[in-house]
N, CA, C and O of each residue as an XYZ file, in Angstrom:
772
protein
N      68.455    141.187     60.290
C      69.313    142.333     60.107
C      69.041    143.363     61.197
O      67.904    143.635     61.580
N      70.154    143.918     61.672
C      70.073    144.934     62.709
C      70.372    146.296     62.090
O      71.380    146.435     61.396
N      69.523    147.315     62.320
C      69.812    148.635     61.754
C      70.804    149.391     62.629
O      70.889    149.141     63.832
N      71.554    150.314     62.032
C      72.498    151.166     62.759
C      71.676    152.134     63.602
O      70.737    152.732     63.075
N      71.982    152.318     64.889
C      71.197    153.204     65.730
C      71.355    154.687     65.341
O      70.500    155.493     65.708
N      72.398    155.067     64.625
C      72.613    156.457     64.256
C      71.999    156.802     62.897
O      71.228    157.756     62.792
N      72.338    156.029     61.854
C      71.877    156.370     60.501
C      70.780    155.457     59.995
O      70.169    155.773     58.974
N      70.498    154.351     60.646
C      69.444    153.443     60.251
C      69.815    152.483     59.142
O      68.970    151.695     58.717
N      71.039    152.517     58.658
C      71.510    151.620     57.586
C      71.468    150.185     58.102
O      71.893    149.929     59.228
N      70.960    149.237     57.296
C      70.921    147.846     57.740
C      72.339    147.271     57.880
O      73.225    147.572     57.081
N      72.535    146.424     58.929
C      73.832    145.788     59.189
C      73.639    144.280     59.266
O      72.594    143.795     59.701
N      74.651    143.554     58.842
C      74.625    142.095     58.859
C      74.738    141.595     60.315
O      75.297    142.286     61.167
N      74.208    140.402     60.590
C      74.387    139.838     61.932
C      75.884    139.626     62.212
O      76.606    139.083     61.375
N      76.335    140.055     63.378
C      77.733    139.925     63.757
C      78.574    141.115     63.337
O      79.755    141.172     63.681
N      77.999    142.086     62.591
C      78.741    143.269     62.157
C      78.878    144.203     63.352
O      77.883    144.516     64.005
N      80.105    144.657     63.649
C      80.361    145.465     64.827
C      80.271    146.966     64.549
O      79.939    147.737     65.450
N      80.568    147.403     63.290
C      80.613    148.825     62.950
C      79.767    149.068     61.704
O      79.768    148.256     60.779
N      79.038    150.201     61.683
C      78.231    150.579     60.519
C      79.147    150.970     59.376
O      80.092    151.735     59.571
N      78.878    150.451     58.175
C      79.722    150.728     57.017
C      79.455    152.124     56.448
O      80.300    152.644     55.720
N      78.319    152.746     56.751
C      77.957    154.067     56.244
C      78.550    155.170     57.095
O      79.263    156.039     56.593
N      78.246    155.132     58.419
C      78.652    156.249     59.272
C      79.806    155.911     60.202
O      80.388    156.825     60.786
N      80.164    154.648     60.368
C      81.286    154.245     61.222
C      80.928    154.111     62.693
O      81.794    153.900     63.542
N      79.636    154.237     62.980
C      79.185    154.114     64.358
C      79.285    152.653     64.821
O      79.098    151.717     64.044
N      79.583    152.499     66.092
C      79.660    151.151     66.650
C      78.248    150.614     66.809
O      77.375    151.277     67.368
N      78.037    149.392     66.304
C      76.715    148.765     66.381
C      76.640    147.872     67.619
O      75.632    147.880     68.325
N      77.685    147.113     67.884
C      77.716    146.213     69.037
C      79.144    146.122     69.548
O      80.099    146.307     68.794
N      79.279    145.831     70.850
C      80.613    145.689     71.422
C      81.233    144.346     71.082
O      82.447    144.261     70.899
N      80.439    143.309     70.994
C      80.944    141.987     70.629
C      79.871    141.229     69.879
O      78.700    141.608     69.868
N      80.301    140.154     69.258
C      79.371    139.365     68.452
C      78.290    138.756     69.316
O      78.512    138.447     70.486
N      77.117    138.587     68.728
C      76.017    137.954     69.443
C      76.366    136.504     69.756
O      76.973    135.807     68.942
N      75.980    136.071     70.929
C      76.201    134.681     71.312
C      77.588    134.431     71.878
O      77.856    133.339     72.377
N      78.476    135.416     71.812
C      79.824    135.189     72.322
C      79.884    135.316     73.837
O      80.869    134.908     74.453
N      78.826    135.886     74.455
C      78.832    136.013     75.901
C      78.347    134.744     76.603
O      78.467    134.630     77.823
N      77.818    133.822     75.871
C      77.405    132.550     76.462
C      78.620    131.634     76.603
O      79.501    131.629     75.743
N      78.665    130.869     77.678
C      79.768    129.928     77.897
C      79.658    128.772     76.921
O      78.570    128.278     76.627
N      80.804    128.361     76.434
C      80.826    127.249     75.497
C      81.190    125.976     76.244
O      82.185    125.936     76.967
N      80.395    124.954     76.071
C      80.658    123.668     76.700
C      81.227    122.674     75.701
O      81.179    121.464     75.923
N      81.766    123.187     74.597
C      82.324    122.304     73.577
C      83.557    121.567     74.084
O      83.815    120.440     73.658
N      84.333    122.185     74.994
C      85.579    121.582     75.476
C      85.389    120.775     76.758
O      86.368    120.265     77.302
N      84.174    120.644     77.251
C      83.921    119.933     78.497
C      84.417    118.484     78.469
O      85.037    118.069     79.448
N      84.192    117.692     77.433
C      84.713    116.315     77.433
C      86.244    116.268     77.491
O      86.809    115.392     78.148
N      86.908    117.184     76.823
C      88.374    117.196     76.849
C      88.891    117.555     78.241
O      89.866    116.971     78.713
N      88.241    118.509     78.893
C      88.646    118.902     80.243
C      88.412    117.750     81.218
O      89.261    117.485     82.069
N      87.285    117.067     81.109
C      86.989    115.933     81.985
C      88.001    114.807     81.782
O      88.449    114.191     82.750
N      88.356    114.541     80.542
C      89.346    113.508     80.247
C      90.711    113.878     80.828
O      91.391    113.029     81.403
N      91.108    115.127     80.681
C      92.386    115.589     81.227
C      92.393    115.461     82.750
O      93.394    115.039     83.330
N      91.301    115.817     83.394
C      91.202    115.701     84.844
C      91.319    114.241     85.293
O      91.992    113.952     86.282
N      90.677    113.332     84.583
C      90.778    111.897     84.912
C      92.210    111.393     84.775
O      92.684    110.639     85.624
N      92.893    111.798     83.727
C      94.281    111.377     83.513
C      95.171    111.883     84.644
O      96.037    111.150     85.122
N      94.968    113.124     85.075
C      95.775    113.686     86.165
C      95.529    112.930     87.470
O      96.482    112.618     88.184
N      94.279    112.632     87.792
C      93.956    111.918     89.031
C      94.533    110.503     89.012
O      95.109    110.058     90.005
N      94.385    109.805     87.907
C      94.926    108.443     87.798
C      96.451    108.470     87.863
O      97.053    107.606     88.501
N      97.071    109.428     87.228
C      98.531    109.551     87.270
C      99.035    109.835     88.673
O     100.042    109.267     89.096
N      98.349    110.709     89.403
C      98.755    111.010     90.776
C      98.618    109.774     91.663
O      99.475    109.519     92.509
N      97.553    109.010     91.473
C      97.377    107.780     92.249
C      98.464    106.761     91.948
O      98.989    106.121     92.860
N      98.803    106.608     90.680
C      99.862    105.666     90.299
C     101.210    106.114     90.850
O     102.005    105.286     91.294
N     101.470    107.407     90.823
C     102.729    107.929     91.362
C     102.814    107.680     92.866
O     103.859    107.269     93.368
N     101.723    107.927     93.584
C     101.706    107.682     95.026
C     101.915    106.216     95.358
O     102.649    105.889     96.291
N     101.279    105.330     94.606
C     101.445    103.895     94.830
C     102.892    103.469     94.573
O     103.471    102.719     95.358
N     103.468    103.949     93.476
C     104.853    103.597     93.152
C     105.807    104.112     94.218
O     106.754    103.419     94.589
N     105.571    105.309     94.708
C     106.425    105.874     95.746
C     106.328    105.071     97.038
O     107.339    104.841     97.701
N     105.125    104.645     97.399
C     104.982    103.855     98.621
C     105.633    102.481     98.475
O     106.173    101.952     99.447
N     105.591    101.909     97.302
C     106.240    100.616     97.074
C     107.759    100.742     97.150
O     108.436     99.845     97.653
N     108.284    101.838     96.659
C     109.732    102.040     96.691
C     110.242    102.277     98.102
O     111.355    101.869     98.434
N     109.444    102.931     98.934
C     109.906    103.276    100.275
C     109.479    102.293    101.344
O     109.888    102.445    102.495
N     108.682    101.301    101.023
C     108.237    100.353    102.047
C     109.320     99.317    102.301
O     110.194     99.087    101.465
N     109.243     98.691    103.488
C     110.197     97.654    103.864
C     109.610     96.266    103.676
O     110.035     95.322    104.344
N     108.656     96.125    102.793
C     107.986     94.835    102.637
C     108.917     93.761    102.093
O     108.673     92.574    102.310
N     109.977     94.150    101.392
C     110.900     93.142    100.880
C     111.758     92.551    101.985
O     112.401     91.525    101.768
N     111.790     93.163    103.167
C     112.552     92.633    104.290
C     111.709     91.725    105.174
O     112.226     91.153    106.134
N     110.424     91.581    104.871
C     109.550     90.763    105.701
C     109.984     89.304    105.719
O     109.918     88.657    106.764
N     110.425     88.777    104.583
C     110.817     87.373    104.547
C     112.074     87.139    105.366
O     112.216     86.087    105.990
N     112.991     88.105    105.375
C     114.201     87.963    106.178
C     113.851     87.993    107.661
O     114.445     87.262    108.453
N     112.898     88.828    108.041
C     112.483     88.898    109.437
C     111.763     87.616    109.845
O     111.870     87.189    110.995
N     111.044     87.008    108.933
C     110.317     85.780    109.250
C     111.271     84.599    109.428
O     110.944     83.647    110.137
N     112.452     84.649    108.793
C     113.414     83.563    108.913
C     114.129     83.566    110.260
O     114.619     82.529    110.708
N     114.189     84.728    110.906
C     114.880     84.819    112.188
C     114.025     84.209    113.288
O     112.804     84.363    113.271
N     114.642     83.519    114.245
C     113.856     82.969    115.349
C     113.328     84.106    116.221
O     113.976     85.139    116.385
N     112.154     83.892    116.768
C     111.529     84.924    117.589
C     112.190     84.967    118.954
O     112.395     83.933    119.590
N     112.525     86.180    119.402
C     113.136     86.369    120.715
C     112.026     86.469    121.755
O     110.994     87.083    121.485
N     112.207     85.890    122.920
C     111.187     86.049    123.953
C     111.138     87.503    124.411
O     112.167     88.173    124.491
N     109.944     87.977    124.707
C     109.777     89.361    125.153
C     110.309     89.497    126.570
O     110.094     88.614    127.400
N     111.010     90.607    126.860
C     111.526     90.790    128.216
C     110.377     91.056    129.186
O     109.363     91.656    128.832
N     110.567     90.599    130.397
C     109.542     90.822    131.416
C     109.496     92.302    131.741
O     110.537     92.929    131.937
N     108.309     92.859    131.799
C     108.185     94.290    132.053
C     107.808     94.589    133.494
O     107.912     95.739    133.921
N     107.385     93.618    134.241
C     107.008     93.851    135.620
C     107.817     92.951    136.537
O     108.153     91.818    136.189
N     108.120     93.474    137.709
C     108.807     92.671    138.711
C     107.788     91.740    139.357
O     106.611     92.088    139.456
N     108.227     90.559    139.799
C     107.277     89.636    140.413
C     106.719     90.213    141.709
O     107.384     90.993    142.390
N     105.499     89.824    142.041
C     104.871     90.306    143.265
C     105.268     89.396    144.412
O     105.358     88.178    144.257
N     105.506     90.005    145.569
C     105.863     89.233    146.757
C     104.885     89.576    147.871
O     104.285     90.651    147.870
N     104.729     88.662    148.817
C     103.870     88.912    149.973
C     104.730     89.404    151.118
O     105.781     88.832    151.406
N     104.286     90.459    151.766
C     105.006     90.967    152.931
C     104.457     90.281    154.169
O     103.515     89.492    154.093
N     105.062     90.592    155.313
C     104.601     89.959    156.538
C     103.195     90.409    156.923
O     102.544     89.769    157.749
N     102.722     91.509    156.328
C     101.352     91.942    156.604
C     100.371     91.264    155.671
O      99.161     91.428    155.823
N     100.866     90.509    154.713
C     100.001     89.807    153.785
C      99.688     90.631    152.550
O      99.094     90.114    151.604
N     100.069     91.888    152.535
C      99.792     92.744    151.378
C     100.788     92.419    150.274
O     101.935     92.050    150.526
N     100.325     92.566    149.081
C     101.159     92.253    147.927
C     101.840     93.525    147.442
O     101.198     94.573    147.372
N     103.123     93.458    147.106
C     103.839     94.620    146.590
C     104.866     94.179    145.564
O     105.193     92.996    145.471
N     105.376     95.134    144.792
C     106.374     94.849    143.768
C     107.738     94.657    144.422
O     108.124     95.431    145.298
N     108.464     93.631    144.000
C     109.825     93.439    144.473
C     110.706     94.460    143.774
O     110.613     94.640    142.560
N     111.548     95.119    144.527
C     112.381     96.154    143.904
C     113.662     95.514    143.395
O     114.526     95.100    144.168
N     113.760     95.447    142.094
C     114.944     94.880    141.464
C     115.544     95.958    140.580
O     114.928     96.385    139.604
N     116.728     96.388    140.919
C     117.388     97.418    140.133
C     118.318     96.751    139.139
O     119.102     95.868    139.488
N     118.217     97.187    137.904
C     119.121     96.674    136.879
C     120.495     97.311    136.985
O     121.476     96.759    136.485
N     120.576     98.471    137.632
C     121.807     99.250    137.616
C     122.772     98.820    138.714
O     122.377     98.508    139.838
N     124.038     98.814    138.352
C     125.116     98.466    139.274
C     125.349     99.632    140.230
O     125.446    100.780    139.796
N     125.437     99.349    141.513
C     125.714    100.374    142.528
C     127.225    100.471    142.725
O     127.923     99.457    142.698
N     127.725    101.675    142.920
C     129.151    101.877    143.199
C     129.288    102.179    144.688
O     128.744    103.174    145.169
N     130.006    101.334    145.421
C     130.188    101.588    146.859
C     130.884    102.930    147.097
O     131.798    103.304    146.362
N     130.443    103.649    148.132
C     130.956    104.997    148.410
C     132.457    105.015    148.691
O     133.120    106.008    148.389
N     133.007    103.948    149.259
C     134.417    103.954    149.652
C     135.331    103.218    148.670
O     136.517    103.049    148.954
N     134.810    102.778    147.529
C     135.604    102.007    146.570
C     136.374    102.926    145.625
O     135.823    103.881    145.078
N     137.659    102.618    145.445
C     138.479    103.282    144.435
C     138.856    102.212    143.419
O     139.521    101.232    143.752
N     138.420    102.412    142.164
C     138.685    101.431    141.110
C     138.552    102.121    139.755
O     138.111    103.266    139.660
N     138.943    101.395    138.718
C     138.805    101.900    137.347
C     137.463    101.454    136.776
O     136.918    100.421    137.164
N     136.949    102.247    135.856
C     135.708    101.910    135.164
C     135.759    102.468    133.751
O     136.683    103.195    133.387
N     134.759    102.118    132.968
C     134.616    102.663    131.613
C     133.461    103.656    131.645
O     132.337    103.302    132.001
N     133.743    104.898    131.273
C     132.708    105.929    131.197
C     132.067    105.832    129.817
O     132.739    105.987    128.798
N     130.758    105.573    129.796
C     130.031    105.470    128.531
C     129.473    106.819    128.104
O     129.588    107.205    126.941
N     128.865    107.541    129.054
C     128.231    108.832    128.764
C     128.397    109.731    129.976
O     128.301    109.271    131.114
N     128.647    111.014    129.735
C     128.674    112.032    130.777
C     127.714    113.137    130.366
O     127.817    113.683    129.268
N     126.769    113.469    131.261
C     125.763    114.482    130.927
C     125.252    115.161    132.190
O     125.409    114.636    133.293
N     124.650    116.314    132.027
C     124.009    117.001    133.134
C     122.548    116.610    133.272
O     121.883    117.045    134.211
N     122.040    115.804    132.365
C     120.633    115.400    132.327
C     120.477    114.020    132.971
O     120.776    113.001    132.348
N     120.006    113.995    134.227
C     119.910    112.733    134.962
C     118.956    111.732    134.307
O     119.324    110.566    134.168
N     117.729    112.139    133.892
C     116.835    111.152    133.267
C     117.434    110.527    132.000
O     117.268    109.331    131.759
N     118.122    111.331    131.201
C     118.741    110.786    129.985
C     119.855    109.813    130.344
O     119.984    108.758    129.723
N     120.663    110.165    131.347
C     121.745    109.278    131.774
C     121.174    107.968    132.318
O     121.723    106.896    132.063
N     120.077    108.055    133.063
C     119.459    106.850    133.618
C     118.936    105.936    132.509
O     119.057    104.714    132.595
N     118.352    106.538    131.463
C     117.859    105.732    130.331
C     119.010    105.002    129.640
O     118.891    103.824    129.303
N     120.123    105.706    129.433
C     121.284    105.079    128.785
C     121.819    103.950    129.662
O     122.154    102.877    129.158
N     121.900    104.187    130.970
C     122.415    103.161    131.885
C     121.513    101.926    131.894
O     122.007    100.798    131.870
N     120.205    102.131    131.927
C     119.278    100.986    131.910
C     119.373    100.216    130.596
O     119.342     98.986    130.578
N     119.488    100.956    129.507
C     119.606    100.295    128.203
C     120.886     99.461    128.143
O     120.879     98.339    127.635
N     121.972    100.008    128.659
C     123.235     99.268    128.678
C     123.120     98.028    129.565
O     123.620     96.960    129.211
N     122.462     98.170    130.712
C     122.300     97.034    131.626
C     121.439     95.944    131.005
O     121.686     94.756    131.216
N     120.429     96.343    130.239
C     119.562     95.350    129.599
C     120.294     94.558    128.524
O     119.875     93.452    128.181
N     121.383     95.108    127.987
C     122.157     94.373    126.984
C     123.170     93.433    127.622
O     123.911     92.747    126.918
N     123.206     93.398    128.961
C     124.105     92.473    129.631
C     125.331     93.124    130.243
O     126.128     92.443    130.889
N     125.500     94.412    130.059
C     126.644     95.094    130.666
C     126.384     95.325    132.150
O     125.242     95.525    132.564
N     127.450     95.295    132.947
C     127.340     95.710    134.342
C     127.446     97.225    134.336
O     128.536     97.777    134.480
N     126.315     97.895    134.170
C     126.297     99.347    134.018
C     125.594     99.994    135.193
O     124.720     99.401    135.825
N     125.997    101.223    135.468
C     125.388    101.969    136.561
C     125.482    103.457    136.314
O     125.919    103.908    135.254
N     125.061    104.213    137.320
C     124.992    105.661    137.220
C     125.696    106.264    138.426
O     125.431    105.877    139.564
N     126.590    107.209    138.178
C     127.314    107.896    139.247
C     126.992    109.377    139.220
O     126.882    109.979    138.152
N     126.840    109.969    140.419
C     126.740    111.422    140.521
C     128.159    111.927    140.715
O     128.823    111.550    141.681
N     128.630    112.774    139.812
C     130.039    113.182    139.808
C     130.448    113.885    141.090
O     131.614    113.814    141.477
N     129.520    114.565    141.764
C     129.858    115.287    142.991
C     130.257    114.339    144.124
O     130.996    114.735    145.026
N     129.777    113.092    144.088
C     130.099    112.124    145.136
C     131.485    111.517    144.955
O     132.027    110.907    145.876
N     132.047    111.685    143.780
C     133.357    111.122    143.464
C     134.220    112.227    142.867
O     133.738    113.337    142.643
N     135.442    111.944    142.620
C     136.361    112.946    142.086
C     136.234    112.995    140.558
O     137.189    112.707    139.837
N     135.017    113.370    140.066
C     134.737    113.300    138.627
C     134.118    114.584    138.071
O     133.511    114.551    137.000
N     134.255    115.704    138.766
C     133.674    116.957    138.289
C     132.457    117.324    139.112
O     132.185    116.720    140.150
N     131.718    118.338    138.631
C     130.554    118.806    139.377
C     129.310    118.840    138.493
O     129.378    119.111    137.294
N     128.181    118.558    139.121
C     126.863    118.618    138.477
C     126.749    117.752    137.226
O     126.111    118.155    136.253
N     127.351    116.586    137.240
C     127.289    115.679    136.093
C     126.766    114.316    136.536
O     126.879    113.929    137.699
N     126.195    113.610    135.581
C     125.784    112.226    135.778
C     126.602    111.376    134.820
O     126.680    111.668    133.627
N     127.207    110.329    135.347
C     128.128    109.503    134.570
C     127.577    108.088    134.483
O     127.294    107.450    135.498
N     127.431    107.611    133.251
C     127.030    106.226    133.019
C     128.322    105.427    132.900
O     129.159    105.707    132.041
N     128.476    104.434    133.765
C     129.705    103.643    133.765
C     129.409    102.181    133.487
O     128.277    101.718    133.632
N     130.453    101.459    133.083
C     130.333    100.021    132.824
C     131.491     99.301    133.495
O     132.646     99.471    133.104
N     131.182     98.503    134.498
C     132.161     97.635    135.140
C     133.034     98.315    136.174
O     133.088     99.541    136.273
N     133.728     97.465    136.952
C     134.731     97.901    137.933
C     135.982     97.080    137.672
O     135.915     95.854    137.577
N     137.124     97.750    137.556
C     138.364     97.068    137.188
C     139.479     97.453    138.156
O     139.532     98.576    138.656
N     140.377     96.482    138.409
C     141.505     96.730    139.304
C     142.609     97.518    138.614
O     143.336     98.270    139.263
N     142.738     97.348    137.286
C     143.828     98.020    136.565
C     143.273     98.897    135.445
O     142.192     98.652    134.908
N     144.053     99.931    135.113
C     143.675    100.813    134.005
C     143.657    100.027    132.693
O     142.797    100.261    131.843
N     144.606     99.091    132.524
C     144.686     98.312    131.285
C     143.403     97.512    131.051
O     142.917     97.436    129.922
N     142.859     96.922    132.100
C     141.608     96.162    131.965
C     140.458     97.082    131.557
O     139.646     96.732    130.701
N     140.398     98.251    132.175
C     139.334     99.208    131.849
C     139.495     99.725    130.424
O     138.503     99.876    129.710
N     140.726     99.997    129.999
C     140.959    100.480    128.631
C     140.603     99.414    127.601
O     140.089     99.731    126.528
N     140.873     98.157    127.924
C     140.509     97.067    127.025
C     138.987     97.004    126.848
O     138.488     96.855    125.732
N     138.264     97.118    127.961
C     136.800     97.108    127.889
C     136.283     98.345    127.148
O     135.309     98.246    126.401
N     136.913     99.500    127.338
C     136.512    100.725    126.626
C     136.681    100.532    125.127
O     135.846    100.983    124.342
N     137.758     99.863    124.725
C     137.960     99.569    123.306
C     136.874     98.654    122.759
O     136.410     98.835    121.633
N     136.470     97.667    123.562
C     135.403     96.755    123.134
C     134.056     97.464    123.001
O     133.255     97.126    122.129
N     133.812     98.438    123.859
C     132.520     99.134    123.866
C     132.495    100.364    122.964
O     131.447    100.989    122.798
N     133.627    100.710    122.386
C     133.716    101.909    121.550
C     132.781    101.904    120.358
O     132.346    102.968    119.918
N     132.460    100.736    119.823
C     131.538    100.670    118.689
C     130.119    101.047    119.076
O     129.424    101.736    118.328
N     129.690    100.592    120.247
C     128.326    100.905    120.703
C     128.245    102.261    121.392
O     127.217    102.934    121.331
N     129.324    102.655    122.043
C     129.363    103.917    122.784
C     130.598    104.710    122.348
O     131.638    104.654    123.004
N     130.481    105.445    121.243
C     131.626    106.225    120.765
C     132.078    107.203    121.851
O     131.257    107.880    122.470
N     133.356    107.267    122.069
C     133.888    108.161    123.094
C     134.037    107.498    124.452
O     134.430    108.160    125.412
N     133.733    106.201    124.564
C     133.896    105.503    125.840
C     135.371    105.520    126.219
O     136.243    105.328    125.371
N     135.643    105.755    127.516
C     137.037    105.820    127.953
C     137.163    105.289    129.376
O     136.188    105.244    130.127
N     138.377    104.889    129.731
C     138.658    104.369    131.064
C     139.024    105.530    131.984
O     139.679    106.485    131.566
N     138.593    105.436    133.235
C     138.948    106.461    134.220
C     138.975    105.848    135.617
O     138.381    104.798    135.867
N     139.676    106.528    136.516
C     139.753    106.103    137.908
C     138.633    106.792    138.686
O     138.470    108.010    138.614
N     137.872    106.002    139.422
C     136.801    106.544    140.259
C     137.246    106.406    141.702
O     137.515    105.307    142.188
N     137.318    107.559    142.386
C     137.655    107.531    143.811
C     136.729    108.493    144.540
O     136.305    109.502    143.976
N     136.419    108.184    145.781
C     135.499    109.029    146.535
C     136.005    110.468    146.629
O     137.210    110.705    146.717
N     135.083    111.419    146.609
C     135.452    112.833    146.719
C     135.928    113.110    148.135
O     135.464    112.496    149.095
N     136.868    114.050    148.247
C     137.294    114.452    149.586
C     138.694    114.295    149.854
O     139.151    114.605    150.954
């Protein structure tokens, strides 16, 4: 029993206020300031369930988004030979070895006037060159023109495919290439001047 600090009246354990004088005996019950570990097993179990659930969700998400079901279809296709990435080495008259210069891109003669199919027009030369090389690697007779050298505008790079004697032939080819190169069109290329 704890006595009241003001009147000395005995108080029961856990009693907060003196019944005689109304003085406060304690701010809170004894033992309530200690942490209780009674709920620790429940908290640990809840944490385990959350971790396992997150792992299962991540696994399910990766299975849904993976392309593993297409592996068998890819295995059924015959393997394509890898394209050669280097030009063959040749010996010069000095005996030194050097790379043979083989350009995939079609050159347009400076004095030729003919029809062609314009695949891409851009001011970015490296991008135009990449498109032209990609087109040439697919078997197209593709090349790159600087528009200032021909009557095709200024400061542009033009990726073209083929040389044709008639507009009808060029338009037919533009129609064939429209699926791979949206916006492909036939045009007359003639030297500037």
